[in-house]
C-alpha positions as CSV (number, residue, x, y, z in Angstrom):
1,M,-53.1,-10.3,-0.1
2,N,-49.8,-9.4,1.3
3,T,-49.0,-5.8,0.2
4,A,-47.1,-3.1,2.0
5,A,-48.6,0.4,2.5
6,S,-46.2,1.8,0.0
7,D,-47.7,-0.4,-2.8
8,F,-51.0,1.6,-2.7
9,C,-51.4,4.8,-4.6
10,E,-53.3,8.0,-3.7
11,H,-56.4,6.5,-5.2
12,E,-56.2,3.7,-2.6
13,E,-55.5,1.1,-5.3
14,V,-52.6,-1.2,-5.7
15,R,-50.1,1.0,-7.6
16,A,-49.3,-1.5,-10.3
17,A,-53.1,-2.0,-11.1
18,C,-54.5,1.5,-10.7
19,L,-55.9,2.6,-14.1
20,E,-55.7,6.3,-13.1
21,C,-52.0,6.1,-12.2
22,L,-51.2,4.1,-15.3
23,A,-53.0,6.7,-17.5
24,Q,-50.8,9.5,-16.2
25,P,-47.7,10.5,-18.2
26,Q,-44.6,8.7,-16.8
27,K,-41.4,10.5,-16.1
28,V,-38.7,9.0,-18.3
29,T,-35.2,9.1,-17.0
30,P,-32.8,9.5,-19.9
31,Q,-30.4,6.7,-20.2
32,P,-26.8,7.7,-19.6
33,L,-24.6,7.8,-22.6
34,A,-22.5,4.7,-23.0
35,A,-18.8,5.3,-22.5
36,P,-16.9,5.4,-25.7
37,R,-15.6,2.0,-26.7
38,A,-11.9,1.6,-27.4
39,T,-10.9,1.4,-31.0
40,K,-8.0,0.1,-33.0
41,T,-8.8,2.7,-35.8
42,P,-8.8,6.1,-34.1
43,T,-9.3,9.2,-36.2
44,S,-8.6,11.9,-33.6
45,E,-7.1,12.5,-30.2
46,N,-10.6,12.2,-28.7
47,D,-10.9,8.5,-29.6
48,K,-10.1,6.0,-26.9
49,I,-7.5,3.6,-28.3
50,S,-7.4,-0.1,-27.4
51,P,-4.5,-1.3,-25.2
52,L,-1.7,-3.4,-26.6
53,G,-2.9,-7.0,-26.1
54,G,-0.7,-9.3,-28.2
55,D,2.1,-11.6,-27.1
56,L,4.8,-10.8,-29.7
57,D,7.4,-8.2,-30.4
58,I,7.7,-6.3,-33.8
59,S,10.2,-4.9,-36.1
60,M,9.7,-1.9,-38.4
61,P,11.8,-0.4,-41.2
62,V,13.5,3.0,-40.8
63,E,15.8,5.0,-42.9
64,D,18.4,5.4,-40.2
65,S,17.8,3.9,-36.7
66,S,20.4,6.3,-35.1
67,L,18.0,9.2,-35.8
68,W,15.4,7.6,-33.5
69,I,17.5,7.0,-30.4
70,D,15.9,8.7,-27.4
71,A,12.6,9.3,-29.2
72,E,9.4,9.0,-27.1
73,W,7.3,7.4,-29.9
74,L,7.6,5.7,-33.2
75,P,5.2,6.2,-36.1
76,A,2.5,3.6,-36.6
77,H,1.0,3.0,-40.0
78,A,-1.6,0.7,-38.5
79,F,-2.5,-0.7,-35.1
80,P,0.1,-3.3,-34.1
81,H,-2.5,-6.0,-33.2
82,Y,0.0,-8.6,-31.9
83,L,2.4,-6.4,-30.1
84,R,2.5,-7.1,-26.4
85,R,2.6,-4.3,-23.8
86,S,6.3,-3.8,-22.9
87,G,7.2,-5.7,-25.9
88,W,10.3,-4.9,-28.0
89,V,10.0,-2.7,-31.1
90,Y,13.1,-3.4,-33.2
91,L,14.2,-1.0,-35.9
92,R,15.5,-2.6,-39.0
93,N,17.4,-1.7,-42.1
94,A,17.5,-3.8,-45.3
95,T,19.6,-6.6,-43.8
96,C,19.4,-6.6,-40.0
97,L,17.7,-5.5,-36.8
98,T,19.8,-2.6,-35.5
99,T,18.1,-1.0,-32.5
100,R,15.3,-1.8,-30.0
101,V,13.1,-0.1,-27.4
102,K,10.2,-1.2,-25.2
103,A,6.6,-0.3,-26.2
104,S,4.1,1.0,-23.7
105,K,0.9,1.8,-25.6
106,V,-0.5,3.3,-28.8
107,I,-1.5,6.9,-28.7
108,W,-2.7,9.6,-31.2
109,V,-0.6,12.7,-31.8
110,E,-1.7,15.7,-33.9
111,E,1.8,16.3,-35.2
112,R,4.2,13.5,-36.2
113,K,7.6,14.9,-37.1
114,C,9.7,12.0,-38.1
115,P,13.5,12.4,-38.2
116,S,15.1,11.8,-41.6
117,I,18.6,12.3,-43.0
118,D,17.4,15.7,-44.4
119,G,15.9,16.9,-41.1
120,F,12.3,16.1,-40.3
121,D,9.4,14.8,-42.4
122,D,5.9,15.8,-41.5
123,A,3.7,12.7,-41.4
124,G,0.7,14.6,-40.2
125,P,-1.6,13.5,-37.4
126,G,-1.9,9.9,-36.6
127,M,-1.2,6.9,-34.4
128,V,2.2,6.3,-32.8
129,I,3.7,3.7,-30.6
130,K,4.6,5.3,-27.3
131,V,7.9,3.9,-26.1
132,N,10.0,4.1,-22.9
133,P,12.9,6.3,-23.9
134,K,15.0,4.8,-21.1
135,T,15.0,1.4,-22.7
136,W,16.7,2.3,-26.1
137,E,19.4,-0.2,-27.0
138,A,21.5,0.7,-30.0
139,G,24.3,-1.1,-31.7
140,L,22.5,-4.4,-32.3
141,D,23.4,-6.5,-35.3
142,I,20.9,-9.2,-35.7
143,P,21.0,-10.4,-39.3
144,L,17.7,-11.1,-41.1
145,G,19.4,-13.6,-43.5
146,E,16.9,-15.1,-46.0
147,L,14.1,-13.1,-44.3
148,A,15.5,-9.7,-45.4
149,D,13.7,-9.7,-48.8
150,S,10.3,-10.5,-47.2
151,Q,10.7,-7.8,-44.5
152,A,11.2,-4.8,-46.8
153,S,8.2,-2.8,-45.5
154,G,5.6,-2.7,-42.7
155,Y,5.6,-4.4,-39.3
156,R,7.0,-7.9,-38.9
157,Y,6.2,-9.9,-35.8
158,L,8.8,-11.8,-33.9
159,R,9.4,-13.2,-30.4
160,T,12.5,-12.5,-28.4
161,N,13.2,-15.8,-26.6
162,P,14.7,-16.0,-23.1
163,D,18.0,-17.2,-24.5
164,G,18.2,-14.0,-26.7
165,S,17.4,-15.7,-29.9
166,I,14.7,-14.4,-32.2
167,T,11.8,-16.3,-33.8
168,H,10.1,-14.6,-36.7
169,Y,6.4,-15.0,-37.4
170,R,4.4,-14.9,-40.6
171,G,0.6,-15.2,-40.7
172,G,0.6,-16.0,-37.0
173,R,2.9,-19.0,-37.4
174,A,6.6,-19.2,-36.4
175,I,9.1,-19.5,-39.2
176,T,11.5,-22.2,-38.2
177,E,12.8,-23.6,-41.5
178,T,16.6,-23.8,-41.8
179,G,18.1,-20.4,-42.5
180,E,15.0,-18.6,-41.4
181,Y,15.6,-18.9,-37.6
182,V,18.0,-16.3,-36.3
183,T,20.0,-17.6,-33.3
184,R,22.2,-16.1,-30.7
185,P,22.0,-12.4,-31.7
186,N,24.7,-10.0,-30.5
187,L,22.7,-8.4,-27.7
188,Q,24.7,-6.1,-25.5
């Protein structure tokens, strides 16, 4: 038998086979608590929020995009699952994309004061899309054309192509039918 001296207990038995040692209460080391998992549905500022991991940009409707210029965040009604980190967030009105800014992450804030024509609206605590205020670009006029009616509310996903054109997405698929592909927007 090839056992080291440390394998023997005080009863001069092999530690793993000693009935007296096995009968004694064992010290149980508590397991460390698991780190909180990131969520896409946070309910407080204590929740760890998943990072942006998509590969698209988004547009969202606003009452007046000029009220948001220089803002550090935009309200999020739901987690933007397909928004890429450093992706563009376009603000849109009923007929066109008017302003854009780069997204950095989704955070929780306890107080969401959203600018409106009448001052500020209190949206209460919730998720927001943190943006880089240095990247605001106003004065865009990218017409939505036939897509305007289908983009009345909520997020709409799109891709800003290297040539400056925009491809819109619906249900994870690019919309490329005639009249539904916006080309050569007026980017400054």
